[in-house]
DRENNU-737746 format. One record per residue (C-alpha): residue in one letter; residue number from 1; x negated, y negated, z. Coordinates in steps of 0.05 Angstrom, whole numbers, plus 5000, padded with zeros to 4 digits. Each point is the difference from the previous one (the first is absolute). Layout:
<atoms>
ATOM,A,NUM,X,Y,Z
...
</atoms>
This chain:
<atoms>
ATOM,M,1,7217,2665,7647
ATOM,K,2,4966,5017,5065
ATOM,G,3,5052,4995,5055
ATOM,K,4,5058,5012,4952
ATOM,Y,5,5035,5066,4991
ATOM,P,6,5054,5021,4951
ATOM,V,7,5071,5007,5024
ATOM,A,8,5039,5015,4936
ATOM,L,9,4993,5002,4925
ATOM,T,10,5054,4964,4959
ATOM,F,11,5006,5022,4927
ATOM,A,12,5026,4953,4946
ATOM,S,13,5064,5042,4998
ATOM,G,14,5013,4978,5072
ATOM,E,15,4984,5068,5029
ATOM,V,16,4964,4993,5067
ATOM,V,17,4955,5056,5026
ATOM,L,18,4971,4998,5070
ATOM,T,19,4924,5004,4996
ATOM,P,20,4967,4996,5068
ATOM,T,21,4929,5012,4974
ATOM,W,22,4958,4978,4940
ATOM,K,23,4994,5073,4980
ATOM,K,24,5075,5005,4998
ATOM,V,25,5004,4937,4956
ATOM,V,26,4950,5029,4950
ATOM,Q,27,5034,5068,4999
ATOM,T,28,5070,4970,4992
ATOM,I,29,4979,4954,4942
ATOM,L,30,4964,5056,4963
ATOM,K,31,5056,5051,5012
ATOM,H,32,5051,4949,4976
ATOM,C,33,4960,4989,4936
ATOM,N,34,4987,5074,4992
ATOM,E,35,5075,5014,4998
ATOM,Q,36,5003,4966,4932
ATOM,P,37,4979,5049,4946
ATOM,D,38,4958,4950,4960
ATOM,M,39,4965,4975,5063
ATOM,H,40,4988,5071,5023
ATOM,E,41,4965,5015,4935
ATOM,R,42,4956,4938,5006
ATOM,L,43,4981,5017,5071
ATOM,M,44,4983,5071,4980
ATOM,Q,45,4956,4975,4943
ATOM,L,46,4962,4955,5049
ATOM,R,47,4982,5057,5047
ATOM,G,48,4925,5006,5009
ATOM,K,49,4988,4934,4962
ATOM,V,50,5012,4950,5056
ATOM,F,51,4943,4992,5049
ATOM,G,52,4983,4957,5060
ATOM,R,53,4929,4985,5021
ATOM,M,54,4989,5070,5029
ATOM,R,55,5057,5046,4980
ATOM,T,56,5058,5015,4955
ATOM,I,57,5062,4956,5013
ATOM,L,58,5049,5040,4958
ATOM,G,59,4986,5073,4989
ATOM,K,60,5024,5070,4987
ATOM,V,61,4968,5034,5060
ATOM,P,62,4997,4975,5071
ATOM,E,63,4929,5025,5011
ATOM,E,64,4974,4941,4959
ATOM,M,65,5027,4951,5052
ATOM,D,66,4987,4984,5073
ATOM,V,67,5073,4990,5022
ATOM,T,68,5054,5020,4952
ATOM,L,69,5073,4986,4989
ATOM,Q,70,5037,5047,4954
ATOM,I,71,5044,4964,4949
ATOM,D,72,5020,5061,4959
ATOM,K,73,4974,5069,4982
ATOM,D,74,4928,4990,4978
ATOM,L,75,5004,4924,5013
ATOM,Y,76,4964,4971,5060
ATOM,V,77,4979,4930,5021
ATOM,E,78,4943,4981,5047
ATOM,A,79,5030,4974,5064
ATOM,K,80,4938,4975,5034
ATOM,F,81,5000,4926,4985
ATOM,D,82,4989,4934,5033
ATOM,T,83,5055,4949,4990
ATOM,E,84,4951,4943,5013
ATOM,A,85,4939,5020,4959
ATOM,D,86,5028,4997,4930
ATOM,R,87,5031,4931,4992
ATOM,G,88,5036,4990,4935
ATOM,R,89,5020,4940,4958
ATOM,D,90,5062,4990,5043
ATOM,G,91,4962,4990,5065
ATOM,G,92,5001,5070,5029
ATOM,F,93,5068,5028,4984
ATOM,L,94,5010,5075,5011
ATOM,L,95,4936,5037,4982
ATOM,P,96,4978,4961,4938
ATOM,G,97,4956,5058,4979
ATOM,L,98,5061,5044,4993
ATOM,H,99,5034,4947,4958
ATOM,R,100,4940,4988,4954
ATOM,K,101,4974,5071,4995
ATOM,V,102,5064,5041,4998
ATOM,L,103,5064,4961,4991
ATOM,E,104,4974,4951,4946
ATOM,R,105,4962,5055,4963
ATOM,A,106,5062,5044,4999
ATOM,G,107,5041,4942,4972
ATOM,I,108,5043,4999,5061
ATOM,L,109,4982,4927,5013
ATOM,R,110,4985,4950,4946
ATOM,R,111,4933,4967,5006
ATOM,S,112,5021,4929,4983
ATOM,G,113,5045,4979,5057
ATOM,G,114,5052,5055,4990
ATOM,E,115,5050,5018,5054
ATOM,R,116,4978,5052,5050
ATOM,G,117,5068,5030,5007
ATOM,Y,118,4994,5003,5076
ATOM,R,119,4984,4958,5061
ATOM,V,120,4966,5021,5064
ATOM,D,121,5033,4971,5062
ATOM,H,122,4948,4989,5056
ATOM,G,123,4999,4998,5075
ATOM,C,124,4944,4970,5040
ATOM,V,125,4959,5027,5057
ATOM,Q,126,5007,4953,5060
</atoms>
């Protein structure tokens, strides 16, 4: 993913949201999920239980993280990530750690080849 940057996020509904940074992509996906009451509850239950190598990935207080993005009141996600370091099963699609550690565990994505519900449209650095 080095040399690529996000341009927009297209949800399965057809809604397109401009996302000029990876942080904006993560924040938009999580906020979109958080708007659904059942997903909100799942995300809230995962707070403080999802960790990276060195810090909390999804938490209740920003002080547990290095760089935070607020998703909701008392719901924060770690925003210091490397899009290249954590390659997933699908060859490095958007922050595989976020997929595996947050979205799959919350039941937002199905583990066995389920639809993501969104697509990241990329640009390339020339």
